[in-house]
N, C-alpha and C positions, 0 to 999 in steps of 0.2 A: 626453778627459783621463783624464791618465797614472792609472790604477788601481792603481797599488804605493801603501806606506800612505805619509801624507805621519809622520807620528811611528808611531816600535814600539821606543818602551824601557821601560827598567822604573826606578826613581826614589822619592823620596821622599814623601808627600801627606799633607794632615791638614786641617783647618775651613776654610776663609776664614778665620773669624773664629774661630782661635784664636789665640793672644796668645802674644809669645814674644822674645827678647830679639833686641835690635838689633845683636848682634854674634854672633848663631845665622844660619843660613840656613832651615833647618829646625827646630822646634818640635819636644820632646819627648816629646811625646806620637803622635805621624808612624807610619805606615804604610809599608813595602813594596809596590811593587803594579809593576804594567805597564798603560804605555797607548799602544790603537794611534787613530789619526787614518788614515782611508781614506780614498783621493781623492779619495771623492766627498764626505767629512766625515761622512763620523760617526765618530762618536766614542765609545769603551771603555774603559772601567777594569777592570780587575780583581784587588785588592789581595788582597794576603796574609794576613792576616786583617782586623781590624775598625773602624772607627773609631769612635771616644769618642762617645755620647752619652746617657748615663748608665743605660742602660738594659742589661737584659742582651742576650747578643749572639742569642741563641734570640728573645724577645723580638725585636731590627730585623733581623734577617735571616727573620724572619716577615713584618716589617710588608714589608724589599723589595718579599717576594716581593708581597703582594698590595694593594702600589703602594698603600699606605694614607699616604703619605710625602708631604709636600711638598717641588719641589728646594731645594738646597743649593749656594753655591759648594764646592771644595772644590781649591785650590793645593797644586801639587809644582812638582818638581824633576827633573830626567832625571838616570839616572846615569850614562852617554857626552859626552855635545852640554853640558847644566847650562843648557840651557835652562829658564824658568819658564815653567809655565802655569796656565790658571785651568779648570776647569771650571764657567764661568760656569751650569747649568743642573741637575745636577747628580743623577740620579734614580735609584735603591736599583730593578734588577728580580732582582736574587735575591743566592744566596752559599747555604753551607751548615755546619751548625750540626757539631761533632764536641764529645765529650767527652774523644778519645783523645788529639788530634791536632789541630793547629789550624785553627781554623773562617777563612773567607774572603765577600767579598760582591766585588759586580757591581754598575756605577754607567753610567749611559751619559748623554748631555748632546746635546744639536742644537749650543749654538755653546761653546767654548772660545775662550782668548788661548796665545797662545807666540810668547816673544820671549826678548833675551837679559841683557834685565836686571832687575835687582830688583822688583815689585808696587813701588806704594804699599802701606803698609801699614793702611790704612783698611779697616773691615770690612767693609764695603759692597761691593756692585759698582760696577770702574768705570763712568762718562760720557765721552763719548769725545767731542772738539772737530775732526775733521777724519778723510777717511778720503779713503788713496789706494789706486786701482787700474790698473797698469801696461798698459799697452795696448798691451804687445808683441803682436803676431799682427795688429792691424792697424796695420799703415805704411805699407799701402795701401791700406786708406781714408784713413788720417790724407795719405797724397801728404807720408810723412815720408820725409829724407834730404837730408842736404846736403855729407856726406863726399864728397872733392873731390882722385883722385891725379893730382897730374905725377911725370914719368917726366923725367930729366937723365940725360946722359954722367957723370956722378957723383954725387948722390941722385938720391934715393925723396922729394917732398913729399907728407906728406895734410892736408889741411885741413879743419874744420867748423865751420861757423856759426855764432852765436851766437843764435837765436833767444830775440823779448820773449818772455814768457810772452798767450797767452789769456785773458781774464778776462773771465766773465760774472757779471755781479752780477743777479741775480733775487727774484722774494719767496717762493721756498720754500729761497733758501739761496745760497751760491758757489761757483765752479762754473771751476778752476785747469787747465786744459792748458798742462806743463809740460816743455821739452825738455832729455836728458838727453845725456852724451855719455858710454860708458864703457870706461874703457884699461886692459884685462887687462896689465900683463907680465908675465914670467915673473920666482923668484926667481935670485937665484947673480949672480958677475961675467959671464959673456962673456951677455946680453941677442940673442939668434940670430931672437925671433921676439912678434910684438903681437896682439892680438884687438882690434877700437877697436871699439862697437855703438853706435851714435842706438835712444835709445829714447824715449817722449813717454808722459806718469803725468798722470791725475787725479782732482785734490784736490777731494772737497769739503766747501764747510768751512758748517754748518746754526746761525743764530746763539743757538739754543741748543744745550749739547752733550743727547749724544745719545745713548740706553739704548741697550744690544747689538740689541733684537730691532731698535728703530728703522736702528741700520748691518746690520744683515741686510732689512731693506723695501728702502733706499735705494739697496743695493748692486741686487737685483732689483729698484727700475725702471729701475737706470743697463742692467743687461744687456740690458730687455725690451725698451729705446726701440732701443740700438744694436741689435740684430737685425730688430730695421722697420728704420735706416739703413742697413745692410748687402743683409740679404736673406739673412741667414748666423743659421744657433744656433754658431753660437761661440763656444765660452767666455771669458771674462773671468778674468784674475788674480783669487787669494786677497789682500781688500781687506787693508792693513797700516792701523793708525789708530790716532792719538795721543791719549791718555789727556788730559782734558779739567784745564788750572791743569798741564800736565807738560808736558818737550820727551821723554817715554817712547815709543819707538812697538812697536809687538806686529806680530805675524799676525796674524786673527781669523778662524778656519775656524767655518760652523757645514754641515749636511746639505742636500745640492744635490741636485737631475736632474746627472747625470751630459752632455755634450756629447762626440760621435763627431767631430766638424762638424775640417773643418780651417780653416784661416785661408784671411778670404776673398781670394783674388787679386782681381791689379788686371785684368783681364779679363769679370770678375764685380761688376765694383758698375757701379749708371747712374751713380749722385751718389758725392759725398765731403766732407769734411769742411773742402775750400777752398771746398767753395758752395755749405757750408752756414756757416761763418763767422761772418759774420751776424747771424743769423736764430737762430745755436745756442742762447744763455740762450732766448730769447720760446718753444721748440721743445720744450723743458725742463722748463723753468714748466708750456708747455699739459700736456702729459706724466704730469709728476707728479699738477695739480691731478683732468684728466679721466678718470687709472688711475683714480683713487677715485672719482668722478661717478657713470660709464661701471659700473664693475662687471666685471661678464660680459660688456658691451657688447665689452671689449680683451680681455679675460682669453683667450677660447673663444679667438682668432684665434691671439692668442699657443700657445697649448698644444698646435694641431699644428703648433708649430716647432721645437717638441723632441725632446729623442731616445727620443720613446713612443711604441711599432707600435700602430696604430688599423689597426683594419678601415675595407678602406672603405666602410661605410654608414656607419660613428660619425664616421669626418673629415668625410664630409660630410653628413652630422646637423648635427655641432658645431658647423661655421661659418654655415649656416644659422637652424642658432637661433643663436647670437653677434650678427646681423647687424639678426635682429631684435630681439633685447637692445638692439637700439645704438640701434633706431629706436621703441625704443619711447622711450626713456632721453632721444632728441634732441627726440626732440618731444611727448611726452607722451599723458595719453589725452584721445582723441575725442566728445566729449560731443553726440548729438543737438541740430539745429537747425535755423531755416527750415521745407519742408512735411517733411522726415522730420523732424521733433522733432511737426508738423501732425496731423502721418499718426500716430506715432503714439502722441501724443493720442486722437483717434478711435476709433483702436483698440482702446485699455483703455477709453474713456468704453460701449463697445459689451458691455461685459463683466459682465454681472448681480452674481454673483458677488465679494465681497470678497477671498477667497482663492485664489479666480482671476486674475483682476485683480491682486493681487501677484507673482503665480505669473507672469504675463507683464511685469509691469513688469520682470522679472529678467533676465529671461530678449530684452528687446529695450533694454536702459541701453548693449552692447554694440555695435549696430546701430548706428553710425556709423563704428565703427572698421575702420581699411582692414584690406584682405584680404591676406592673406604674399605673393602676388604685388603688391598694391601697392606695401608696402614695402619690397622686393627688389630691384622695377621704379625709386621713389621717389631708390634709394639706389644704383641705377646711374648712372640721367642728370645728377646730381647733379656725378659728376665732369670730367673740364675735357679726354674723351678723345678727341673727336671721331666719335664712335661713334657706328651709326648706331640712334635711338631704335627703332623699329620690333625692331626685331633686337635691343636692350638687352628690348623689351617682352618677347619668345617668348622669347628666358632664363631668363628671371624667372618668368615663367611655367613656367618645363622646374624649374628647381630646386622652386618652391612643390608645384609636382605632388608628383614623385619627395619631398619629404622627406615631405608628407603620410598617402605610402602606408608610406612606412618605419616614417612612426609612426605610420600605422595598421592595417596590413594583413603588417606587417613584409618592404617588397619585392614584397610576391605581383604587383601588377598589372604594372607595370614591368617586373621579371625575362621573366614572359608576352609581352609587345610587346615586347625588346631581344635578341636571342639576346648582343647581347654589352655585359648588365648589367653589372655592372661594369667594364668598358672606361669602358665609357662615363660611369657615376658617380665612375674617375677622373678621366677628361678634365674635369670641368664641376667635379669638386676645387679641381683647379686652377685651372683659370679664376675658379672664386668667392673661390677665396684669393690670387688677385690682387685684385681688388673689394675685398676687406676689407681687405688691404696697402693699398690705394690710395687708400679710406675715412676710417684712421686717422690715415693721414699728415694726405691734407690736414681735419684737424678738431684735429691739431694745431699747424697756421702754417703749411702745406710749399705750397711757393707751385707755381703752373699750373702757373708752366715744368717745375717741374724733377720735375713730377709724369711729365706727359704723359714725360723722358729716360724713362719706366718703360716707355715700349713705341718707340720712336726703335731703331733697326732694328742688329744689334749681336749680340756672342752672351749676356750679362749679361740679356739680354732674351728672347732664343732664347726659354725654355723658356714663360714666360708667353704668348708669341705665338701658338708655336707649338697653344697647349692653348684660343686667344680663336680662332682658325681651323679646332679639328678643332671645336669647340663651335659653328660655326658664325657666329659674332661676327662676326668676321673672313671677306677673303677670302683664296686662297689669296698673293695678290701682299704682303701683310704680313710672309711669310717673305720674301721676297726683299730688299724694301723699296724696288721697283718702282710 
């Protein structure tokens, strides 16, 4: 993601609920200031004065420093470009009171609207009826490209096919993939250059208008799903939102973790949108529902795909822990029954002290719970990957042993056993991440046939196959496809 500032301008700023005549572009009680929105969505506003609140400036700036005040929306207009902006949840973070020169204050916000037209005059924070994302960068996954150029001796013809919108109606909202053809022509009498570009947008519409934080959540859910389906953490473009009951569109910026990933190349994609076109709506619906249902069972994998540097041990532990969360959520707790319950009852009956019996009952309450090794193995063998079950069991045992060693002994035992501890852990992390990835895809409804595509010979699957070979799960022949 570009690290340059998205917005870096002076302007006029005022409270969102400040009333002023419709003929004016700003109220009388505005304050000049400088707004900066960084490439990762960090929003900062430094004013050349103090916004009126009825308090003495010293008291207001002191409250800002103590973070006592709740957030409040600040509206503005920039000097050079005339952009209309709305800092949705501005919070004072400081400033300076002066008696012999002007005082000033500073604000930050986590969400901001930026557009070319006036915001509705209502004092409340807008809600949104649609969220649109430009999918530029994902052309190879979309299999987008209908431009056809033909040359003759006299002319050159360029054609772009009209493609119907692809619409998915789901219980969580309506998704629309829409193709656009953009032609950029130079101004002037002599036209010697033209640029033609095809791109696709994805629009999400909920049955009810969305609040700003809901827009952010929907965008995050779509970003995570694209990460799963493309095996790339390439960042989606900033969303464009439509204010409910209007035709007004604004760019929506918010604080997020950036990405250094390049757009996914064709040879890096095991599957594509064309293969998913019949099931994408169901995948998205399941993803939205189960993402909340499984919580850390889903998030733990995605956290390892972002631009956050982790120690190898932390990376490995996060994957194992996430799979354990997933298994517990999917299969729930196991209560003792049958012969095991009878055995526990006999043991408890033999304890005379009531206090001791109560303590022992608490200890034996989870006696039927599967071990970490058993949980991992059950997840692995469920996948439709035609891998030897005994090798999967050994891999599950190895991962469970290392994780327990890391958790209780800092990895000391494994380090003593292995001369290449970090290398071994790194290879196992890649293999473990692959199984985790496939588990999530299967959970949201990706077909067994398409899951198998992630291990077929090819450049896109080379890293996963190599990790499985190095971890003893596959034979070396898997690398050559023989």
